Steps between C-alpha positions, in 0.01 A plus 500: 500500500451758778274797441671837504392715792322821409651812649295798609647835398428852620376588150212251524160606625373357827237316296770334287683387813180360648432317172837329536406378847202621700660379822737800479213723623597472870852621416361814338286551810796448736665792322190718544348460155139411579323623185579196289165517323490875440504633142856630539620144571406409144714758322742656746842337529605348830775763509249787463265350757786451746604864455145619574491288816856583612614138466851380411426342162824302493421337835147418380621347172763300687240364743261409217767318299638319805147383575459369144842331506411317821181350358 
């Protein structure tokens, strides 16, 4: 029985996404999100963080989920 892949959503916090797979950190950094350990990463949604940093959240979520699907 194959395990179901977990999807990252824009409503998750960065910390939740990193808890799914820590190796997603470089993808966040490629998009300009370097403060992965800051307090806001614990409670702020990926969507809110992307807005603050001027990042296309849909492109980020797509890249994160494609990375997870390829593992």
